[in-house]
C-alpha positions in Angstrom: 32.5 17.7 15.6 32.9 14.8 13.2 34.8 12.0 15.0 35.0 9.0 12.6 34.5 7.7 9.1 34.2 3.9 8.7 33.3 1.1 6.2 34.2 3.1 3.1 36.4 0.7 1.1 35.1 -1.6 -1.6 34.9 -5.3 -0.7 36.2 -8.1 -2.9 39.0 -7.6 -5.4 41.2 -4.6 -4.3 41.6 -3.6 -8.0 37.9 -2.7 -8.1 36.7 0.5 -6.5 33.1 -0.5 -6.0 30.9 -3.6 -5.4 27.5 -3.9 -7.0 24.8 -5.1 -4.6 23.4 -8.3 -6.1 21.3 -8.2 -9.2 19.7 -5.1 -10.8 16.0 -4.5 -10.8 13.5 -3.8 -13.5 10.9 -1.1 -13.1 11.4 -1.5 -9.3 9.4 -4.8 -9.5 10.0 -7.9 -7.5 10.7 -11.2 -9.3 7.7 -13.5 -9.5 8.8 -16.3 -11.8 11.8 -18.6 -12.3 14.0 -19.8 -15.2 14.2 -23.6 -15.7 17.4 -23.4 -13.6 15.7 -21.7 -10.7 16.9 -18.1 -11.3 14.4 -15.4 -10.4 12.6 -13.7 -13.3 10.8 -10.4 -13.2 7.8 -10.1 -15.5 7.2 -6.7 -17.0 4.3 -5.3 -19.1 6.6 -3.0 -21.1 9.0 -3.6 -24.0 11.5 -1.3 -22.5 11.8 -1.9 -18.7 13.9 0.7 -16.8 16.9 -0.5 -14.8 18.0 0.2 -11.2 20.9 -1.0 -9.1 22.6 -0.4 -5.8 26.2 -0.7 -4.7 27.1 -2.6 -1.5 30.2 -0.5 -0.9 32.8 1.7 -2.6 36.2 3.3 -1.9 36.2 6.6 -0.2 35.1 9.4 -2.5 34.2 7.1 -5.4 31.2 8.1 -7.5 29.8 6.3 -10.5 30.8 8.0 -13.7 29.4 5.4 -16.1 28.5 1.7 -16.5 28.7 -1.1 -19.0 25.4 -2.9 -19.3 25.3 -6.3 -21.0 22.3 -8.2 -22.3 22.3 -11.9 -23.1 19.5 -13.4 -25.2 18.0 -16.9 -25.2 20.1 -17.8 -28.2 23.3 -16.9 -26.4 24.0 -13.7 -28.3 25.3 -10.8 -26.2 25.1 -7.0 -26.6 27.1 -4.6 -24.4 26.5 -0.8 -24.2 28.4 1.9 -22.3 26.3 4.5 -20.5 27.9 7.6 -19.1 26.7 9.4 -15.9 25.8 8.8 -12.3 22.3 7.6 -12.7 21.5 4.3 -10.8 17.7 4.4 -10.5 15.1 3.9 -13.3 17.7 4.2 -16.1 16.2 4.0 -19.6 16.3 0.6 -21.4 19.3 0.9 -23.7 18.6 -2.0 -26.0 16.1 -2.9 -28.7 12.5 -3.4 -27.5 11.6 -6.8 -26.1 8.9 -8.9 -27.8 6.2 -10.6 -25.9 7.4 -13.6 -23.9 11.1 -12.7 -24.6 13.4 -13.5 -21.7 16.8 -12.0 -21.4 19.5 -11.7 -18.8 21.0 -8.3 -17.9 24.0 -7.3 -15.8 26.0 -4.2 -15.2 29.5 -3.1 -13.9 30.8 0.3 -13.1 33.1 1.6 -15.8 34.3 5.2 -16.1 34.5 5.1 -19.9 35.1 2.7 -22.7 38.9 3.3 -22.6 39.5 2.4 -19.0 39.3 -0.8 -16.9 36.1 -1.6 -15.1 35.6 -0.3 -11.6 33.5 -3.1 -10.3 32.9 -6.8 -11.0 29.8 -7.7 -13.0 26.6 -7.8 -11.0 24.6 -11.0 -10.7 22.7 -11.6 -13.9 19.1 -10.5 -13.6 16.4 -12.1 -15.7 13.5 -10.2 -17.2 10.6 -11.5 -19.2 8.1 -9.5 -21.2 4.5 -10.5 -20.6 1.9 -10.4 -23.3 2.3 -7.0 -24.9 -0.2 -7.2 -27.7 -3.8 -8.1 -27.8 -3.0 -10.7 -30.5 -0.9 -12.7 -28.0 -4.0 -14.0 -26.4 -5.4 -17.3 -27.8 -8.0 -17.8 -25.2 -11.7 -16.9 -24.9 -13.7 -15.6 -22.0 -15.9 -18.3 -20.6 -18.7 -18.4 -18.0 -20.9 -21.2 -16.7 -24.0 -21.8 -18.8 -26.1 -22.3 -15.7 -26.0 -22.5 -11.9 -23.6 -19.5 -11.3 -25.9 -16.7 -10.1 -24.9 -14.6 -7.2 -27.1 -16.8 -4.9 -25.5 -20.0 -6.2 -22.3 -21.7 -4.9 -19.1 -20.2 -6.2 -18.5 -21.8 -9.7 -15.5 -23.8 -10.8 -14.3 -23.8 -14.4 -11.7 -26.3 -15.6 -10.4 -28.7 -18.2 -8.1 -31.7 -18.6 -4.7 -31.0 -20.2 -2.6 -33.6 -22.0 1.1 -32.7 -21.7 3.8 -34.4 -23.8 7.3 -35.5 -22.8 10.1 -33.0 -22.5 8.3 -30.1 -20.9 10.8 -27.5 -19.8 8.7 -24.4 -19.1 5.1 -23.6 -18.5 3.4 -20.2 -18.0 -0.2 -19.6 -17.0 -1.7 -16.3 -18.0 -5.0 -15.8 -16.1 -7.5 -13.2 -15.2 -11.2 -13.1 -14.3 -14.3 -11.0 -13.9 -14.4 -11.6 -10.1 -11.5 -13.2 -8.2 -9.9 -16.5 -9.1 -8.2 -19.3 -7.2 -6.5 -21.7 -9.7 -5.2 -25.2 -9.1 -3.4 -27.7 -11.2 -3.6 -31.3 -10.1 -5.0 -30.1 -6.8 -2.1 -27.8 -6.0 -2.5 -24.0 -5.8 -0.7 -22.3 -8.7 0.4 -19.4 -6.5 0.1 -17.9 -3.0 -1.6 -14.8 -4.4 -5.1 -13.9 -3.0 -8.0 -12.1 -4.7 -6.3 -11.9 -8.1 -6.7 -10.2 -10.5 -7.6 -7.5 -8.0 -9.8 -4.4 -8.2 -9.3 -2.1 -11.1 -11.4 0.3 -13.2 -13.2 -2.7 -14.8 -14.7 -0.7 -17.6 -11.2 0.3 -18.8 -8.4 -1.8 -17.3 -8.2 -5.4 -16.2 -5.0 -7.0 -14.8 -3.8 -10.5 -15.6 -1.3 -12.6 -13.8 1.6 -14.7 -15.1 2.5 -17.8 -13.1 5.3 -20.4 -13.5 3.5 -23.7 -13.3 6.2 -26.0 -14.7 6.6 -27.9 -11.5 2.9 -28.6 -11.2 2.5 -30.4 -14.5 3.6 -33.9 -15.6 3.6 -35.9 -18.7 0.1 -37.2 -19.4 -3.2 -36.0 -18.2 -3.4 -33.0 -15.9 -6.3 -31.4 -14.2 -6.8 -27.6 -14.2 -9.5 -25.9 -12.1 -10.3 -22.3 -11.3 -12.6 -21.3 -8.5 -14.3 -17.9 -9.1 -15.4 -15.6 -6.3 -17.5 -12.5 -6.4 -14.8 -10.2 -5.1 -15.2 -6.6 -5.9 -16.8 -7.3 -9.3 -20.0 -8.9 -8.2 -20.0 -8.4 -4.4 -22.0 -5.9 -2.3 -19.0 -3.6 -2.4 -20.3 -2.6 -5.9 -24.0 -3.3 -5.6 -24.4 -1.6 -2.1 -27.2 1.0 -2.4 -24.9 3.9 -1.4 -22.4 2.8 -4.1 -23.1 1.7 -7.7 -26.4 0.1 -6.7 -25.6 -2.8 -8.9 -22.6 -5.0 -9.5 -20.1 -4.4 -12.3 -21.5 -7.5 -14.0 -24.0 -10.3 -13.3 -21.8 -13.1 -14.6 -18.4 -14.2 -13.4 -16.0 -15.2 -16.1 -12.5 -16.6 -16.7 -9.8 -16.0 -19.2 -6.9 -18.5 -19.0 -4.0 -19.4 -21.2 -1.4 -22.1 -20.5 1.8 -21.8 -22.6 4.0 -24.9 -22.7 7.6 -25.0 -24.0 9.3 -28.3 -24.7 13.0 -29.3 -24.9 12.8 -29.5 -28.7 11.8 -25.8 -28.9 8.2 -26.5 -29.7 5.4 -24.6 -28.0 1.8 -25.5 -27.2 -0.9 -23.0 -26.1 -4.0 -24.1 -24.4 -6.7 -21.4 -23.9 -10.0 -21.3 -22.2 -12.8 -22.1 -24.7 -16.2 -23.7 -25.1 -14.7 -27.2 -24.5 -14.0 -26.3 -20.9 -16.5 -27.5 -18.2 -18.2 -25.8 -15.3 -19.3 -27.0 -11.9 -20.1 -25.8 -8.4 -17.9 -25.7 -5.3 -18.4 -26.1 -1.6 -18.3 -22.3 -1.2 -22.0 -21.6 -0.8 -21.8 -17.9 -0.1 -18.9 -15.4 -0.5 -19.0 -11.6 -0.1 -16.3 -9.3 1.1 -18.7 -7.5 3.5 -20.7 -10.5 4.7 -18.3 -13.4 4.8 -18.0 -16.9 3.4 -20.0 -20.1 4.0 -18.2 -23.3 3.1 -19.5 -26.8 3.1 -16.5 -29.0 3.7 -18.5 -32.1 2.7 -18.1 -31.1 -0.9 -14.9 -32.4 -2.4 -12.3 -29.7 -3.0 -11.4 -30.7 -6.6 -14.3 -32.7 -8.0 -14.4 -32.6 -11.8 -16.8 -30.1 -13.3 -19.1 -31.5 -15.9 -21.5 -28.7 -16.8 -21.3 -26.6 -20.0 -19.7 -23.2 -20.4 -20.5 -20.3 -22.7 -18.0 -18.1 -24.4 -18.3 -14.3 -24.1 -17.3 -11.7 -26.7 -13.9 -10.1 -26.2 -14.0 -7.3 -23.6 -13.4 -3.7 -24.7 -10.8 -3.2 -21.9 -7.0 -3.1 -21.7 -5.5 -6.3 -20.4 -2.5 -5.2 -18.4 0.3 -6.9 -16.6 0.3 -5.8 -12.9 2.9 -3.3 -11.6 1.6 -3.6 -8.0 2.6 -6.5 -5.8 -0.1 -9.2 -5.3 -2.1 -9.7 -2.1 -0.5 -12.4 0.0 -0.3 -13.8 3.5 2.3 -11.6 5.2 2.2 -12.8 8.8 0.4 -15.1 11.3 -0.7 -13.9 14.7 -1.3 -16.3 17.6 -4.2 -15.8 20.0 -3.4 -14.2 23.3 -6.5 -15.3 25.1 -9.4 -17.7 24.7 -12.5 -17.5 27.0 -15.8 -19.2 27.1 -18.9 -17.0 27.3 -21.9 -17.8 29.4 -23.9 -19.1 26.4 -21.0 -21.4 25.3 -19.3 -19.3 22.6 -15.5 -19.0 22.4 -14.2 -15.5 22.5 -10.7 -15.2 21.0 -8.4 -12.2 21.3 -5.4 -12.0 18.9 -3.9 -8.9 20.7 -3.6 -7.0 17.4 -6.1 -5.5 15.0 -5.4 -7.2 11.7 -6.8 -7.7 8.2 -7.2 -11.2 6.9 -9.0 -14.2 8.2 -8.9 -16.8 10.9 -7.3 -20.2 10.3 -8.2 -23.0 12.7 -8.3 -26.7 13.0 -11.3 -28.4 14.7 -12.7 -31.8 15.3 -16.4 -32.3 15.0 -19.3 -34.2 13.5 -20.3 -34.3 9.9 -22.9 -31.6 9.3 -21.9 -29.6 12.4 -22.0 -25.9 11.7 -19.2 -23.6 13.0 -19.8 -19.9 12.9 -17.0 -17.3 13.2 -17.9 -13.6 13.7 -15.3 -10.8 13.7 -14.9 -7.4 15.3 -12.2 -4.9 16.0 -13.1 -4.0 19.6 -15.2 -5.3 22.5 -18.0 -3.4 24.3 -19.2 -4.8 27.6 -17.1 -7.9 26.9 -19.0 -8.7 23.7 -18.1 -8.1 20.0 -18.8 -4.5 19.1 -20.7 -5.0 15.8 -22.5 -1.7 15.4 -19.5 0.0 13.8 -19.6 -2.6 11.0 -23.0 -1.3 10.0 -24.6 -3.7 7.5 -21.5 -5.9 7.0 -22.1 -9.4 8.6 -18.4 -10.3 8.6 -19.3 -13.9 9.4 -17.6 -17.1 8.2 -19.6 -20.3 8.5 -18.3 -23.9 8.0 -20.3 -27.1 7.7 -18.0 -29.9 8.8 -17.3 -33.1 6.9 -16.5 -35.0 10.1 -13.0 -35.9 8.8 -10.5 -36.3 11.6 -7.5 -35.5 9.4 -4.2 -37.3 9.7 -1.7 -37.3 12.5 -1.2 -34.5 15.0 -0.6 -30.7 14.9 -1.0 -29.1 11.5 -2.6 -32.1 10.0 -5.1 -33.0 12.8 -8.8 -32.5 12.4 -10.4 -30.3 9.7 -8.8 -27.1 8.4 -11.2 -24.1 8.5 -10.3 -20.9 6.7 -12.0 -18.9 3.9 -10.3 -18.0 0.6 -12.6 -15.6 -1.1 -13.1 -12.9 1.7 -11.2 -10.8 4.2 -12.1 -9.1 7.4 -10.7 -6.5 9.8 -10.6 -7.7 13.3 -8.8 -8.3 16.6 -11.5 -10.4 18.2 -13.7 -13.3 17.0 -16.4 -15.3 18.6 -17.0 -18.9 17.6 -20.3 -20.8 18.0 -20.8 -24.5 17.3 -17.9 -25.9 19.3 -18.8 -27.7 22.5 -17.5 -26.9 26.0 -14.9 -29.7 25.6 -12.8 -27.5 23.4 -9.2 -28.1 24.5 -8.1 -24.5 24.0 -10.6 -22.9 26.4 -9.0 -24.4 29.5 -11.0 -27.7 29.6 -8.7 -30.6 28.8 -10.0 -33.9 27.5 -8.4 -37.1 28.9 -8.4 -38.6 25.4 -8.1 -35.8 22.8 -8.3 -38.3 20.0 -11.9 -39.1 20.9 -13.0 -35.5 21.7 -15.8 -34.9 19.2 -16.1 -31.2 19.3 -12.8 -29.4 19.8 -10.8 -26.4 18.7 -7.4 -27.9 18.1 -5.6 -24.7 17.0 -6.3 -21.1 15.9 -4.4 -18.2 14.4 -5.0 -15.0 12.5 -3.7 -14.9 9.0 -2.6 -11.4 8.0 -3.2 -10.4 4.4 -2.2 -7.4 2.4 -0.4 -6.3 -0.7 3.2 -7.8 -0.5 4.9 -4.4 -0.1 8.6 -4.2 0.7 9.3 -2.5 4.0 11.5 0.6 3.5 11.2 2.7 6.6 11.7 2.3 10.4 11.6 4.6 13.4 12.3 4.1 17.1 12.8 6.5 20.0 13.3 6.6 23.8 9.6 7.1 24.2 7.7 3.8 24.1 4.3 5.5 23.4 5.7 7.2 20.3 7.1 3.8 19.2 3.7 2.2 19.7 2.1 5.1 17.7 4.5 4.5 14.9 3.8 0.7 15.0 0.1 1.5 14.8 0.7 3.5 11.7 2.5 0.6 10.1 -0.2 -1.9 11.0 -2.9 0.5 9.7 -1.1 0.8 6.4 -0.6 -2.9 6.1 -4.2 -3.6 6.6 -5.6 -0.9 4.3 -3.1 -1.3 1.4 -4.8 -4.4 0.2 -4.8 -4.2 -3.6 -6.1 -0.6 -3.4 -5.5 2.0 -0.6 -8.8 1.7 1.3 -10.1 3.9 4.0 -11.0 1.0 6.2 -11.0 -2.9 6.0 -13.9 -4.0 8.1 -17.3 -2.3 7.6 -19.6 -2.0 4.5 -17.2 0.5 2.8 -13.5 -0.5 2.2 -13.2 2.0 -0.7 -10.2 3.8 -2.2 -10.9 7.3 -0.9 -8.8 9.8 -2.7 -8.6 12.2 0.2 -7.2 9.6 2.6 -4.3 8.6 0.3 -3.6 12.2 -0.7 -2.8 13.1 2.9 -1.0 9.8 3.6 1.1 9.4 0.5 4.3 10.8 1.9 4.1 8.6 4.9 3.3 5.6 2.7 6.5 6.2 0.8 8.5 6.5 4.0 7.3 3.1 5.3 7.0 0.8 2.3 7.9 0.7 -1.4 4.6 1.8 -2.9 5.9 2.8 -6.3 4.1 0.1 -8.2 1.1 -0.1 -5.8 0.2 3.6 -6.1 1.2 3.9 -9.8 -1.4 1.2 -10.5 -4.0 3.0 -8.5 -3.2 6.2 -10.3 -3.8 4.5 -13.6 -7.3 3.7 -12.4 -7.8 7.2 -11.1 -7.1 8.5 -14.6 -9.3 5.9 -16.2 -12.2 6.7 -13.9 -11.8 10.5 -14.3 -14.9 12.2 -15.7 -14.8 13.8 -19.1 -14.9 17.3 -17.5 -11.8 16.4 -15.4 -13.6 15.7 -12.1 -11.8 13.1 -10.1 -14.0 10.5 -8.4 -14.2 10.6 -4.6 -13.1 6.9 -4.5 -10.9 4.9 -6.9 -11.9 2.6 -8.4 -15.1 4.6 -8.9 -18.3 3.3 -7.3 -20.5 6.4 -6.8 -22.9 7.3 -9.6 -22.6 11.0 -9.0 -19.4 12.9 -8.6 -18.4 16.5 -7.9 -15.1 18.3 -7.5 -13.9 18.0 -3.9 -10.9 20.0 -2.6 -8.4 17.7 -1.0 -9.9 14.6 -2.6 -9.6 15.3 -6.3 -6.2 16.9 -5.6 -4.9 13.4 -5.1 -4.5 13.4 -8.9 -1.7 15.9 -8.5 -0.3 15.4 -5.0 0.1 11.6 -5.1 2.1 11.5 -8.4 4.3 14.2 -7.0 4.9 12.3 -3.8 6.0 9.3 -5.8 8.3 11.4 -7.9 9.9 12.9 -4.7 10.3 9.4 -3.1 11.5 7.4 -6.1 12.7 10.0 -8.7 10.3 8.5 -11.2 9.7 11.0 -14.0 7.6 8.3 -15.7 4.8 8.6 -13.2 4.6 12.3 -13.9 4.6 11.6 -17.6 1.8 9.0 -17.3 -0.3 11.1 -15.0 0.3 14.6 -16.5 -2.9 14.6 -18.6 -4.9 13.6 -15.6 -3.2 16.2 -13.4 -4.0 19.0 -15.9 -7.5 17.9 -16.5 -8.3 18.0 -12.7 -6.6 21.4 -12.5 -8.6 22.7 -15.4 -11.8 21.5 -13.7 -10.9 23.4 -10.5 -10.0 26.5 -12.5 -13.4 26.4 -14.0 -15.0 26.1 -10.6 -12.9 29.0 -9.2 -13.9 32.6 -9.5 -12.3 35.1 -11.8 -10.3 36.4 -8.9 -8.8 32.9 -8.3 -10.8 31.9 -5.2 -12.4 28.4 -5.0 -15.5 29.2 -3.0 -19.0 27.7 -2.7 -20.1 24.2 -3.8 -20.4 21.1 -1.6 -17.1 20.2 0.1 -16.1 17.6 2.6 -13.6 20.1 4.0 -11.5 19.2 7.0 -13.3 15.9 7.5 -13.7 14.6 11.0 -12.5 17.6 12.8 -12.6 16.4 16.5 -14.9 19.4 17.4 -17.4 18.5 14.7 -20.6 16.7 15.9 -20.3 12.9 15.7 -23.1 12.7 13.2 -21.9 15.6 11.1 -18.2 15.0 10.2 -18.1 17.7 7.5 -19.0 20.5 10.0 -15.4 21.4 10.7 -14.1 24.6 12.2 -12.1 25.4 9.1 -14.0 27.5 6.5 -14.3 25.2 3.4 -13.6 28.1 1.1 -10.3 28.7 2.8 -9.4 25.0 2.6 -10.5 24.7 -1.0 -8.5 27.8 -2.1 -5.5 26.6 -0.2 -5.6 23.3 -2.1 -6.1 25.1 -5.4 -2.8 27.0 -4.7 -1.0 23.9 -3.5 -1.9 21.8 -6.5 -1.2 24.6 -9.0 2.3 25.0 -7.4 3.0 21.2 -7.7 1.7 21.2 -11.3 4.1 23.9 -12.2 7.0 21.9 -10.7 5.8 18.7 -12.5 5.7 20.6 -15.8 9.2 21.9 -15.3 10.5 18.4 -14.5 8.9 17.2 -17.8 10.5 20.0 -19.8 7.2 21.7 -20.4 8.7 25.1 -19.6 6.0 27.4 -21.0 3.3 25.5 -19.1 5.5 25.5 -16.0 5.7 29.3 -16.2 2.0 29.6 -16.7 1.1 27.5 -13.7 3.7 29.2 -11.5 2.3 32.6 -12.4 -1.2 31.3 -11.6 0.0 29.9 -8.3 1.3 33.4 -7.4 -2.1 34.9 -8.3 -4.0 32.3 -6.2 -1.7 33.0 -3.2 -2.3 36.7 -3.6 -6.1 36.2 -3.7 -5.8 33.9 -0.6 -4.1 36.7 1.3 -6.4 39.4 0.1 -9.6 37.4 0.9 -8.7 35.3 3.9 -5.7 36.8 5.8 -5.9 40.0 7.8 -2.9 42.4 8.2 -2.7 41.1 11.8 -2.1 37.5 10.6 -5.6 36.2 11.4 -6.8 33.6 8.9 -10.5 33.3 8.3 -12.2 30.8 10.7 -9.2 31.1 13.0 -8.6 27.5 13.8 -5.6 25.2 13.7 -6.2 23.8 10.2 -6.3 27.1 8.3 -3.1 28.3 9.9 -1.4 24.9 9.3 -2.2 24.9 5.6 -1.3 28.6 5.1 2.0 28.3 6.9 3.1 24.9 5.7 2.3 25.7 2.0 3.8 29.2 2.2 0.6 30.9 1.2 1.4 34.0 3.3 4.0 36.1 1.4 4.5 39.0 3.9 7.1 37.8 6.5 5.6 40.1 9.2 2.1 38.7 8.6 3.5 35.2 8.5 5.1 35.7 11.9 1.8 37.0 13.3 -0.1 34.0 11.9 2.5 31.6 13.5 2.0 33.3 16.8 -1.8 33.0 16.5 -1.5 29.4 15.7 0.6 28.8 18.8 -2.0 30.6 20.9 -4.7 28.3 19.6 -2.6 25.3 20.4 -1.9 26.6 23.9 -5.5 27.3 24.5 -6.4 23.7 23.8 -3.6 22.4 26.0 -1.6 21.1 23.0 -4.5 18.8 21.9 -5.2 18.3 18.2 -8.1 20.3 16.7 -7.6 19.2 13.0 -9.4 16.8 10.7 -8.1 14.8 7.8 -6.8 17.7 5.8 -5.3 19.8 8.6 -3.6 17.0 10.6 -0.7 16.2 8.2 0.3 19.9 8.2 -0.2 21.0 11.8 3.1 19.7 13.3 5.1 20.9 10.3 3.5 24.3 10.5 4.4 24.6 14.2 7.9 23.5 13.3 8.2 26.0 10.4 6.9 28.8 12.6 9.6 28.2 15.2 7.3 26.5 17.6 9.1 23.1 17.8 8.3 22.8 21.6 4.6 23.0 20.8 4.9 20.4 18.1 6.6 18.0 20.5 4.0 18.8 23.2 1.3 18.0 20.8 2.7 14.7 19.5 3.6 13.5 23.0 0.3 14.6 24.5 -2.1 12.1 26.0 -5.2 14.2 26.6 -8.1 13.8 24.1 -7.9 14.5 21.2 -4.4 13.4 20.6 -2.4 10.6 18.9 -1.4 9.0 22.2 -5.0 9.0 23.6 -5.7 5.9 21.5 -2.4 4.4 22.5 -3.3 4.7 26.1 -6.6 2.9 25.4 -4.7 0.0 23.8 -5.1 0.8 20.1 -2.9 -1.3 17.8 -3.9 0.6 14.6 -4.8 4.2 13.8 -8.5 5.1 14.5 -10.8 6.9 12.1 -11.9 9.3 14.8 -9.7 10.8 17.5 -12.2 9.4 19.9 -13.4 6.2 18.3 -13.6 5.0 21.9 -14.8 7.6 24.3 -13.1 8.3 27.7 -15.8 6.2 29.4 -14.8 3.2 27.4 -17.8 3.2 25.1 -17.7 3.2 21.3 -18.3 6.5 19.6 -21.9 6.7 18.6 -21.1 8.2 15.2 -22.1 6.2 12.2 -18.5 6.1 11.0 -16.3 4.6 13.7 -13.5 2.6 12.3 -10.6 1.4 14.4 -8.3 0.9 11.4 -8.1 4.1 9.3 -4.6 5.3 8.3 -5.3 9.0 7.6 -4.3 10.4 11.0 -1.2 8.2 10.8 0.3 10.8 8.4 2.0 12.1 11.6 4.7 9.4 11.0 6.2 11.4 8.1 6.9 14.3 10.6 8.4 11.8 13.0 10.8 10.5 10.4 11.8 13.9 9.1 11.9 16.0 12.3 12.5 13.6 15.2 14.6 11.2 13.1 15.9 14.0 11.0 15.9 12.4 7.6 14.6 14.4 4.6 15.1 13.8 0.9 16.2 17.1 -0.7 16.3 15.8 -4.3 14.0 13.2 -6.0 14.7 9.6 -5.1 16.8 10.5 -2.1 19.8 11.2 -4.3 20.5 14.1 -1.9 19.4 14.1 1.7 19.5 16.3 4.8 20.0 14.7 8.1 19.1 17.2 10.8 17.4 15.8 13.9 15.4 18.3 15.9 15.8 17.4 19.6 12.7 18.1 21.7 10.2 16.8 24.2 11.5 14.2 26.7 13.4 12.3 24.1 16.9 11.2 24.8 17.4 9.1 21.6 15.8 8.3 18.2 16.6 6.5 15.1 15.3 6.5 11.6 16.3 4.4 8.6 15.1 4.3 5.0 15.8 1.8 2.2 16.1 4.3 -0.7 16.6 3.5 -4.4 20.3 3.7 -3.6 20.4 1.7 -0.4 19.9 2.1 3.3 20.1 5.6 4.8 20.1 5.7 8.6 20.4 8.2 11.4 20.7 7.3 15.1 21.0 10.0 17.7 21.4 10.1 21.4 21.4 12.9 24.0 23.4 12.2 27.1 23.6 15.1 29.5 24.7 18.0 27.2 26.3 15.8 24.6 24.5 15.0 21.4 25.8 12.0 19.4 24.7 11.1 15.8 25.6 8.1 13.8 24.8 8.3 10.1 24.9 5.6 7.3 24.9 6.8 3.7 24.8 4.4 0.7 26.8 4.8 -2.5 25.3 7.3 -4.8 23.8 9.5 -2.1 25.1 12.9 -0.9 24.1 14.0 2.6 24.1 17.3 4.4 24.4 16.6 8.1 23.2 19.5 10.4 23.8 19.1 14.1 21.7 20.9 16.8 24.5 23.3 17.4 24.2 24.5 13.8 27.4 22.8 12.7 27.0 21.2 9.2 29.0 18.6 7.1 28.6 17.3 3.6 29.4 13.5 3.5 29.3 10.8 0.9 28.9 7.0 1.4 30.1 5.3 4.5 29.4 5.4 8.2 29.9 8.7 10.0 29.8 9.6 13.6 29.4 13.2 15.0 29.2 14.7 18.5 28.5 18.1 19.7 27.4 19.9 22.8 23.9 21.2 23.1 22.3 23.5 25.7 19.6 21.6 27.7 16.4 23.5 28.5 15.2 23.4 32.0 
């Protein structure tokens, strides 16, 4: 029964019925700039940015019926428009299109119609600024060093001296590179971003950044310098023999434009051109796979004096980013430091992370410090074999400077800036046995000549906003969920990579296809994955084939079931999570082109059979050196994906108002399902190849129409699970579906037994062995403690972490039942040994939360619903309630199983 309803009245003025929560948002982006008065500014690459807002509270039963939206321009003129309806997320821009560089303020208030009083106060003004929307907005040239900047040379520096007049009020830097760029003005970093402009389909799209650099400039002469790194453009990640075999380009280059606005309204634009100068830096070597070598004896900002060359304009689209930048997101302290027999320091950070090591040391000029990285130890040494050819080594040549003072300013600071690594452990050579942090204390630390003064791991990743949380009474499940979060944080670094450590680190389409729903549960990935999808479409082959990895690096491509389907499944996942029709509109051509390619590959009777497939990759029963040799028949898997993608494409067409196409695809989906049943499913419910994965896909995606056959298939799936003692026998494609399929088939107890199992292969097997991220293989570490001998053995691979989506929806009970969480069902399914669980999600409308407990035979549920969301609450007893915003508490009696 429902027992209480709380926090349902609007705060503030009692005359108002609702309170807007802060400022509205533009295109779901985070502000990155500031006005001259310090107000946050969101930069957009569109002339018509969509608007979103949330309400902090509202009176009981209140629902938005309309808003007044007001725009204030730089000249002070104001335009107000009334919009009817309940929409709060991604509302179309109602004003005239913005011009490049235009900055306006927008605010809203709830208002039923133009004839009634407003129902809320005005929101805080939100500032939006259009980036450079036309090619003609650029007044800069691409420049590259004339000499001394080959891949074997030190990282180049390009720069110029800038004279700034009096009265500067605003300064914007627009910058991009072929390679990655670290820019400084007067010695200070222009931003905390890393690896900009990021990795995109360089032949088609190149991102540029906009930075507010007003505070870094002063009247008179200023120094601008840009350090260029190889990054993805010229590193081994492109030239690796298994990939492109050659870099995207042989020459690094810079495009930079500084836009100055003065108090009298005048504007000055300074663009990169032939007058700029080039030089070399102290970064002797930099490669994402192999690491960075830095000579600290070379001054950081010495003035470049060499010549540059200008390059012709590139035939690519320069685009403002919609994905958040890569930034430092956390620092992790070392948990142990030991000295090896040969004098190396072995550091354990206690957590598998992605980033680099930051440390301060004291040593002699010319002394060489070498830092190697690894995810695990084997026989008390770094396990380097899983890294394959990647050297993952950072080397420093000390200047001998002692620094100034104590603590953060003592000794020399050692950290790279053009590479990243995946690691938990590092070993350090070059520091003597008098290092103070290895248990040997010096009587006079100021005179210690070879010492590690401090060390920490710097965690890097795309600066995604956290949106989902889970906890339960089972600490092992909590650790599993935490491992999923850490795995996503490490691999969502500009692109969704498979792994962050070895000589790979690629945007595999199959991995993100299975993980996309979980990604939307945990973080706001709307911009991140929208950007990646734009590259997917750009790299798509003329015949519609989707490349296996995005951005594309393989020279030969073929249609792969479950991998190419990312072109349809990922956009649909974003639409479901954020209610964004725009992503479907932008990707629809790509979606249909992939589907047409598969239809061509399929037979006339609608079966996708034959051809090379990766199939249910890394099935735990496959040989370690043959990960594609799964139990599941690849024809069954391919045809199942053909049916699934056709069904989603039909839904997408309907959302976009393409009704004739929607009917066509829906009819085809029915034909594919019929063919699937005819060819692969027996009247007794046996699916060809008779393994967990084929039943999981068939049941979860409703491919079996006959309810009697479906029931038999569900029972057979349960038998297979029982036979393996509830261990997992699925690979990349089957794993996201197996627990849902068991749940759908009425086998919730088996699903709980599987997710809470500890026997190999299982999710908690790795937890028991101390994993802090999700592994690539179910047994990346074997029961005897040795590392799996397979060539592919990563300890940070998010794909099997797709289980977290089931944990949120089934254990926590929160499911979106309309796009963008406008309507939700909260229906926890109690099982296993759990006595409590909680889930919360920061939706486009605000925080939705469910927290349940089981005490004896009494089930209690506390629910939080934000303004604008309607929730159906279903209790284990079957009792249901529809509720609007507020905090609600329910209790019911449940029958406990012995």
